TIVO-2410 file (N, C-alpha, C; in nm, 3 decimals):
# residues 123
REC num residu      c1      c2      c3 atome chaine
REC   1      M   0.083  -0.117   0.000     N      A
REC   1      M   0.000   0.000   0.000    CA      A
REC   1      M   0.089   0.125   0.000     C      A
REC   2      Q   0.062   0.216  -0.092     N      A
REC   2      Q   0.140   0.339  -0.102    CA      A
REC   2      Q   0.062   0.453  -0.037     C      A
REC   3      S   0.133   0.530   0.045     N      A
REC   3      S   0.068   0.646   0.104    CA      A
REC   3      S   0.086   0.764   0.011     C      A
REC   4      R  -0.012   0.848   0.010     N      A
REC   4      R  -0.008   0.965  -0.076    CA      A
REC   4      R   0.025   1.085   0.011     C      A
REC   5      G   0.132   1.149  -0.020     N      A
REC   5      G   0.174   1.266   0.057    CA      A
REC   5      G   0.299   1.326  -0.005     C      A
REC   6      F   0.351   1.423   0.060     N      A
REC   6      F   0.470   1.492   0.012    CA      A
REC   6      F   0.592   1.436   0.080     C      A
REC   7      T   0.699   1.429   0.006     N      A
REC   7      T   0.825   1.386   0.065    CA      A
REC   7      T   0.888   1.504   0.138     C      A
REC   8      L   0.985   1.474   0.219     N      A
REC   8      L   1.054   1.579   0.295    CA      A
REC   8      L   1.121   1.679   0.200     C      A
REC   9      I   1.178   1.632   0.093     N      A
REC   9      I   1.244   1.720  -0.004    CA      A
REC   9      I   1.143   1.815  -0.066     C      A
REC  10      E   1.027   1.768  -0.102     N      A
REC  10      E   0.924   1.854  -0.162    CA      A
REC  10      E   0.878   1.961  -0.065     C      A
REC  11      V   0.863   1.925   0.061     N      A
REC  11      V   0.823   2.023   0.162    CA      A
REC  11      V   0.931   2.129   0.180     C      A
REC  12      L   1.057   2.085   0.185     N      A
REC  12      L   1.167   2.180   0.201    CA      A
REC  12      L   1.178   2.275   0.082     C      A
REC  13      V   1.159   2.224  -0.038     N      A
REC  13      V   1.163   2.309  -0.157    CA      A
REC  13      V   1.049   2.411  -0.152     C      A
REC  14      A   0.931   2.368  -0.113     N      A
REC  14      A   0.817   2.461  -0.103    CA      A
REC  14      A   0.843   2.567   0.003     C      A
REC  15      L   0.897   2.527   0.117     N      A
REC  15      L   0.928   2.625   0.223    CA      A
REC  15      L   1.035   2.724   0.177     C      A
REC  16      T   1.133   2.677   0.101     N      A
REC  16      T   1.237   2.767   0.049    CA      A
REC  16      T   1.177   2.869  -0.046     C      A
REC  17      I   1.088   2.826  -0.133     N      A
REC  17      I   1.023   2.917  -0.228    CA      A
REC  17      I   0.940   3.021  -0.152     C      A
REC  18      V   0.866   2.979  -0.051     N      A
REC  18      V   0.786   3.072   0.028    CA      A
REC  18      V   0.877   3.170   0.102     C      A
REC  19      A   0.989   3.122   0.158     N      A
REC  19      A   1.081   3.210   0.230    CA      A
REC  19      A   1.140   3.316   0.137     C      A
REC  20      I   1.177   3.276   0.015     N      A
REC  20      I   1.233   3.372  -0.081    CA      A
REC  20      I   1.128   3.476  -0.120     C      A
REC  21      A   1.005   3.433  -0.140     N      A
REC  21      A   0.898   3.527  -0.174    CA      A
REC  21      A   0.872   3.625  -0.060     C      A
REC  22      L   0.871   3.577   0.063     N      A
REC  22      L   0.850   3.666   0.179    CA      A
REC  22      L   0.966   3.764   0.194     C      A
REC  23      F   1.088   3.718   0.171     N      A
REC  23      F   1.204   3.806   0.180    CA      A
REC  23      F   1.196   3.916   0.074     C      A
REC  24      A   1.159   3.880  -0.048     N      A
REC  24      A   1.145   3.979  -0.155    CA      A
REC  24      A   1.035   4.080  -0.122     C      A
REC  25      G   0.926   4.034  -0.066     N      A
REC  25      G   0.818   4.125  -0.025    CA      A
REC  25      G   0.862   4.220   0.085     C      A
REC  26      T   0.940   4.170   0.180     N      A
REC  26      T   0.991   4.254   0.287    CA      A
REC  26      T   1.085   4.361   0.233     C      A
REC  27      Q   1.172   4.322   0.139     N      A
REC  27      Q   1.264   4.418   0.078    CA      A
REC  27      Q   1.188   4.527   0.001     C      A
REC  28      A   1.085   4.489  -0.071     N      A
REC  28      A   1.006   4.586  -0.145    CA      A
REC  28      A   0.934   4.682  -0.051     C      A
REC  29      T   0.879   4.631   0.056     N      A
REC  29      T   0.811   4.716   0.155    CA      A
REC  29      T   0.910   4.812   0.220     C      A
REC  30      S   1.028   4.762   0.252     N      A
REC  30      S   1.130   4.847   0.312    CA      A
REC  30      S   1.173   4.959   0.216     C      A
REC  31      A   1.188   4.927   0.088     N      A
REC  31      A   1.226   5.028  -0.012    CA      A
REC  31      A   1.117   5.134  -0.025     C      A
REC  32      L   0.993   5.093  -0.021     N      A
REC  32      L   0.882   5.191  -0.028    CA      A
REC  32      L   0.882   5.282   0.094     C      A
REC  33      A   0.907   5.227   0.211     N      A
REC  33      A   0.910   5.309   0.333    CA      A
REC  33      A   1.025   5.410   0.327     C      A
REC  34      R   1.144   5.366   0.281     N      A
REC  34      R   1.257   5.459   0.270    CA      A
REC  34      R   1.228   5.569   0.168     C      A
REC  35      S   1.167   5.533   0.058     N      A
REC  35      S   1.132   5.631  -0.045    CA      A
REC  35      S   1.032   5.732   0.007     C      A
REC  36      S   0.935   5.685   0.082     N      A
REC  36      S   0.835   5.775   0.141    CA      A
REC  36      S   0.900   5.872   0.239     C      A
REC  37      Q   0.991   5.823   0.322     N      A
REC  37      Q   1.061   5.909   0.418    CA      A
REC  37      Q   1.147   6.011   0.345     C      A
REC  38      R   1.213   5.970   0.239     N      A
REC  38      R   1.297   6.061   0.160    CA      A
REC  38      R   1.213   6.172   0.098     C      A
REC  39      Q   1.096   6.137   0.046     N      A
REC  39      Q   1.008   6.238  -0.013    CA      A
REC  39      Q   0.960   6.337   0.093     C      A
REC  40      A   0.928   6.287   0.211     N      A
REC  40      A   0.885   6.376   0.319    CA      A
REC  40      A   0.999   6.470   0.360     C      A
REC  41      D   1.121   6.416   0.373     N      A
REC  41      D   1.237   6.499   0.407    CA      A
REC  41      D   1.262   6.604   0.301     C      A
REC  42      L   1.249   6.567   0.175     N      A
REC  42      L   1.271   6.660   0.065    CA      A
REC  42      L   1.170   6.774   0.068     C      A
REC  43      L   1.045   6.742   0.093     N      A
REC  43      L   0.941   6.845   0.099    CA      A
REC  43      L   0.965   6.941   0.216     C      A
REC  44      L   0.997   6.887   0.333     N      A
REC  44      L   1.022   6.971   0.450    CA      A
REC  44      L   1.147   7.056   0.431     C      A
REC  45      A   1.250   6.999   0.368     N      A
REC  45      A   1.372   7.075   0.341    CA      A
REC  45      A   1.345   7.188   0.242     C      A
REC  46      Q   1.260   7.163   0.145     N      A
REC  46      Q   1.226   7.268   0.048    CA      A
REC  46      Q   1.152   7.383   0.117     C      A
REC  47      I   1.066   7.351   0.211     N      A
REC  47      I   0.996   7.456   0.286    CA      A
REC  47      I   1.097   7.541   0.364     C      A
REC  48      C   1.196   7.476   0.427     N      A
REC  48      C   1.299   7.550   0.501    CA      A
REC  48      C   1.379   7.642   0.408     C      A
REC  49      A   1.420   7.589   0.293     N      A
REC  49      A   1.499   7.669   0.199    CA      A
REC  49      A   1.418   7.786   0.144     C      A
REC  50      E   1.294   7.761   0.106     N      A
REC  50      E   1.209   7.869   0.055    CA      A
REC  50      E   1.183   7.975   0.162     C      A
REC  51      N   1.170   7.935   0.286     N      A
REC  51      N   1.151   8.032   0.395    CA      A
REC  51      N   1.271   8.124   0.408     C      A
REC  52      E   1.392   8.067   0.397     N      A
REC  52      E   1.513   8.150   0.407    CA      A
REC  52      E   1.522   8.250   0.291     C      A
REC  53      L   1.490   8.205   0.172     N      A
REC  53      L   1.493   8.295   0.057    CA      A
REC  53      L   1.384   8.401   0.066     C      A
REC  54      A   1.269   8.364   0.121     N      A
REC  54      A   1.161   8.462   0.139    CA      A
REC  54      A   1.201   8.569   0.241     C      A
REC  55      K   1.275   8.531   0.345     N      A
REC  55      K   1.323   8.629   0.444    CA      A
REC  55      K   1.411   8.734   0.377     C      A
REC  56      I   1.497   8.688   0.286     N      A
REC  56      I   1.586   8.781   0.217    CA      A
REC  56      I   1.506   8.875   0.128     C      A
REC  57      R   1.409   8.820   0.055     N      A
REC  57      R   1.327   8.905  -0.033    CA      A
REC  57      R   1.245   9.005   0.046     C      A
REC  58      L   1.192   8.963   0.160     N      A
REC  58      L   1.108   9.051   0.241    CA      A
REC  58      L   1.189   9.159   0.313     C      A
REC  59      A   1.319   9.135   0.334     N      A
REC  59      A   1.403   9.236   0.400    CA      A
REC  59      A   1.420   9.359   0.311     C      A
REC  60      R   1.403   9.342   0.180     N      A
REC  60      R   1.410   9.451   0.083    CA      A
REC  60      R   1.542   9.527   0.089     C      A
REC  61      Q   1.649   9.455   0.124     N      A
REC  61      Q   1.782   9.512   0.118    CA      A
REC  61      Q   1.880   9.400   0.083     C      A
REC  62      M   1.993   9.437   0.030     N      A
REC  62      M   2.091   9.338  -0.012    CA      A
REC  62      M   2.148   9.268   0.112     C      A
REC  63      P   2.152   9.136   0.113     N      A
REC  63      P   2.210   9.066   0.227    CA      A
REC  63      P   2.363   9.080   0.225     C      A
REC  64      P   2.427   9.068   0.340     N      A
REC  64      P   2.573   9.078   0.341    CA      A
REC  64      P   2.637   8.955   0.276     C      A
REC  65      V   2.748   8.977   0.206     N      A
REC  65      V   2.820   8.867   0.142    CA      A
REC  65      V   2.884   8.782   0.251     C      A
REC  66      G   2.872   8.651   0.236     N      A
REC  66      G   2.931   8.559   0.332    CA      A
REC  66      G   2.841   8.438   0.355     C      A
REC  67      E   2.875   8.362   0.459     N      A
REC  67      E   2.799   8.242   0.491    CA      A
REC  67      E   2.736   8.255   0.629     C      A
REC  68      T   2.614   8.206   0.639     N      A
REC  68      T   2.546   8.198   0.768    CA      A
REC  68      T   2.480   8.061   0.776     C      A
REC  69      S   2.452   8.018   0.896     N      A
REC  69      S   2.381   7.892   0.913    CA      A
REC  69      S   2.285   7.905   1.030     C      A
REC  70      G   2.184   7.822   1.026     N      A
REC  70      G   2.084   7.825   1.131    CA      A
REC  70      G   2.004   7.696   1.132     C      A
REC  71      E   1.912   7.689   1.222     N      A
REC  71      E   1.827   7.572   1.237    CA      A
REC  71      E   1.688   7.602   1.183     C      A
REC  72      C   1.622   7.501   1.134     N      A
REC  72      C   1.485   7.512   1.087    CA      A
REC  72      C   1.411   7.387   1.133     C      A
REC  73      Q   1.296   7.407   1.194     N      A
REC  73      Q   1.216   7.293   1.237    CA      A
REC  73      Q   1.088   7.289   1.155     C      A
REC  74      Q   1.066   7.178   1.089     N      A
REC  74      Q   0.947   7.157   1.009    CA      A
REC  74      Q   0.898   7.014   1.031     C      A
REC  75      G   0.772   6.999   1.054     N      A
REC  75      G   0.714   6.866   1.066    CA      A
REC  75      G   0.775   6.782   1.175     C      A
REC  76      G   0.818   6.846   1.282     N      A
REC  76      G   0.880   6.772   1.392    CA      A
REC  76      G   1.023   6.729   1.366     C      A
REC  77      R   1.083   6.773   1.256     N      A
REC  77      R   1.221   6.739   1.222    CA      A
REC  77      R   1.305   6.865   1.228     C      A
REC  78      N   1.430   6.850   1.266     N      A
REC  78      N   1.524   6.961   1.269    CA      A
REC  78      N   1.615   6.953   1.147     C      A
REC  79      F   1.633   7.067   1.082     N      A
REC  79      F   1.719   7.077   0.965    CA      A
REC  79      F   1.821   7.188   0.988     C      A
REC  80      E   1.938   7.172   0.930     N      A
REC  80      E   2.041   7.275   0.933    CA      A
REC  80      E   2.038   7.347   0.800     C      A
REC  81      V   2.025   7.479   0.803     N      A
REC  81      V   2.016   7.559   0.681    CA      A
REC  81      V   2.141   7.646   0.670     C      A
REC  82      K   2.214   7.628   0.559     N      A
REC  82      K   2.333   7.709   0.532    CA      A
REC  82      K   2.300   7.803   0.417     C      A
REC  83      L   2.331   7.930   0.437     N      A
REC  83      L   2.302   8.032   0.338    CA      A
REC  83      L   2.434   8.094   0.294     C      A
REC  84      Q   2.463   8.089   0.164     N      A
REC  84      Q   2.584   8.148   0.109    CA      A
REC  84      Q   2.544   8.262   0.016     C      A
REC  85      V   2.599   8.380   0.042     N      A
REC  85      V   2.574   8.496  -0.042    CA      A
REC  85      V   2.707   8.532  -0.109     C      A
REC  86      R   2.705   8.535  -0.243     N      A
REC  86      R   2.827   8.562  -0.319    CA      A
REC  86      R   2.801   8.674  -0.419     C      A
REC  87      P   2.903   8.753  -0.447     N      A
REC  87      P   2.887   8.858  -0.548    CA      A
REC  87      P   2.880   8.799  -0.689     C      A
REC  88      T   2.826   8.877  -0.779     N      A
REC  88      T   2.821   8.841  -0.921    CA      A
REC  88      T   2.901   8.946  -0.998     C      A
REC  89      P   2.928   8.923  -1.125     N      A
REC  89      P   2.999   9.025  -1.203    CA      A
REC  89      P   2.927   9.160  -1.206     C      A
REC  90      N   2.795   9.157  -1.196     N      A
REC  90      N   2.716   9.280  -1.192    CA      A
REC  90      N   2.695   9.317  -1.044     C      A
REC  91      P   2.745   9.432  -1.000     N      A
REC  91      P   2.734   9.467  -0.857    CA      A
REC  91      P   2.591   9.490  -0.809     C      A
REC  92      S   2.497   9.497  -0.900     N      A
REC  92      S   2.357   9.517  -0.859    CA      A
REC  92      S   2.289   9.386  -0.819     C      A
REC  93      F   2.359   9.274  -0.835     N      A
REC  93      F   2.301   9.145  -0.805    CA      A
REC  93      F   2.393   9.063  -0.716     C      A
REC  94      L   2.333   8.978  -0.635     N      A
REC  94      L   2.406   8.882  -0.554    CA      A
REC  94      L   2.348   8.743  -0.577     C      A
REC  95      R   2.434   8.643  -0.574     N      A
REC  95      R   2.390   8.504  -0.586    CA      A
REC  95      R   2.370   8.448  -0.446     C      A
REC  96      V   2.253   8.394  -0.420     N      A
REC  96      V   2.221   8.338  -0.289    CA      A
REC  96      V   2.195   8.189  -0.306     C      A
REC  97      Q   2.268   8.109  -0.230     N      A
REC  97      Q   2.253   7.964  -0.236    CA      A
REC  97      Q   2.215   7.913  -0.097     C      A
REC  98      T   2.109   7.835  -0.093     N      A
REC  98      T   2.061   7.777   0.032    CA      A
REC  98      T   2.082   7.627   0.026     C      A
REC  99      Q   2.148   7.572   0.128     N      A
REC  99      Q   2.168   7.428   0.137    CA      A
REC  99      Q   2.104   7.380   0.267     C      A
REC 100      V   2.021   7.278   0.255     N      A
REC 100      V   1.953   7.222   0.371    CA      A
REC 100      V   2.007   7.083   0.398     C      A
REC 101      N   2.051   7.061   0.521     N      A
REC 101      N   2.103   6.931   0.564    CA      A
REC 101      N   2.014   6.876   0.675     C      A
REC 102      A   2.006   6.746   0.681     N      A
REC 102      A   1.937   6.683   0.793    CA      A
REC 102      A   2.026   6.698   0.915     C      A
REC 103      S   1.972   6.743   1.026     N      A
REC 103      S   2.052   6.757   1.147    CA      A
REC 103      S   2.100   6.621   1.193     C      A
REC 104      A   2.224   6.617   1.237     N      A
REC 104      A   2.283   6.491   1.279    CA      A
REC 104      A   2.233   6.453   1.418     C      A
REC 105      N   2.190   6.330   1.430     N      A
REC 105      N   2.158   6.276   1.562    CA      A
REC 105      N   2.288   6.229   1.625     C      A
REC 106      E   2.284   6.196   1.752     N      A
REC 106      E   2.404   6.153   1.821    CA      A
REC 106      E   2.459   6.027   1.754     C      A
REC 107      G   2.586   6.032   1.716     N      A
REC 107      G   2.648   5.918   1.652    CA      A
REC 107      G   2.628   5.910   1.502     C      A
REC 108      Q   2.556   6.006   1.443     N      A
REC 108      Q   2.532   6.006   1.300    CA      A
REC 108      Q   2.587   6.135   1.240     C      A
REC 109      T   2.616   6.131   1.112     N      A
REC 109      T   2.661   6.251   1.043    CA      A
REC 109      T   2.543   6.311   0.968     C      A
REC 110      S   2.550   6.442   0.947     N      A
REC 110      S   2.444   6.508   0.872    CA      A
REC 110      S   2.464   6.481   0.723     C      A
REC 111      Y   2.357   6.488   0.648     N      A
REC 111      Y   2.365   6.466   0.504    CA      A
REC 111      Y   2.282   6.571   0.434     C      A
REC 112      G   2.330   6.611   0.316     N      A
REC 112      G   2.262   6.714   0.238    CA      A
REC 112      G   2.134   6.662   0.176     C      A
REC 113      I   2.032   6.742   0.181     N      A
REC 113      I   1.903   6.703   0.126    CA      A
REC 113      I   1.871   6.784   0.001     C      A
REC 114      L   1.896   6.916   0.009     N      A
REC 114      L   1.846   7.004  -0.097    CA      A
REC 114      L   1.935   7.127  -0.108     C      A
REC 115      Q   1.951   7.178  -0.232     N      A
REC 115      Q   2.018   7.305  -0.258    CA      A
REC 115      Q   1.931   7.386  -0.352     C      A
REC 116      I   1.912   7.513  -0.317     N      A
REC 116      I   1.839   7.605  -0.403    CA      A
REC 116      I   1.921   7.732  -0.419     C      A
REC 117      S   1.933   7.779  -0.541     N      A
REC 117      S   2.006   7.903  -0.569    CA      A
REC 117      S   1.914   8.003  -0.636     C      A
REC 118      T   1.941   8.131  -0.609     N      A
REC 118      T   1.867   8.238  -0.674    CA      A
REC 118      T   1.956   8.360  -0.683     C      A
REC 119      V   1.909   8.459  -0.752     N      A
REC 119      V   1.981   8.587  -0.764    CA      A
REC 119      V   1.893   8.695  -0.703     C      A
REC 120      V   1.955   8.779  -0.621     N      A
REC 120      V   1.883   8.889  -0.555    CA      A
REC 120      V   1.938   9.018  -0.611     C      A
REC 121      G   1.849   9.108  -0.645     N      A
REC 121      G   1.890   9.237  -0.699    CA      A
REC 121      G   1.863   9.352  -0.604     C      A
REC 122      R   1.919   9.467  -0.635     N      A
REC 122      R   1.894   9.586  -0.552    CA      A
REC 122      R   1.750   9.631  -0.566     C      A
REC 123      Y   1.695   9.681  -0.458     N      A
REC 123      Y   1.555   9.727  -0.460    CA      A
REC 123      Y   1.549   9.876  -0.479     C      A
***
């Protein structure tokens, strides 16, 4: 009399296939979560950069040439904002570059998220 069932090898092959499929699904889910976090960071960093450029425009005077840095908090996250003001060949204009970095947590280094440049003219 022959019993009908699966051999140990068949069960192990099926379990291996299921394990590989679950691993691939986990990797895809993890990639989607990282992408979503990156998009959120990019949006919040853009708000910080645009706020800094809006401050310069609203001041209605030429900013001093040089570099400044400060903190920006958006969406419960802290960002480091670096502002570089450089002269242009035309003295009536200045080039303003804003770089937003993610603030470093303890034991981590900061990383650049966004850079925006514009030209500011005399009012």
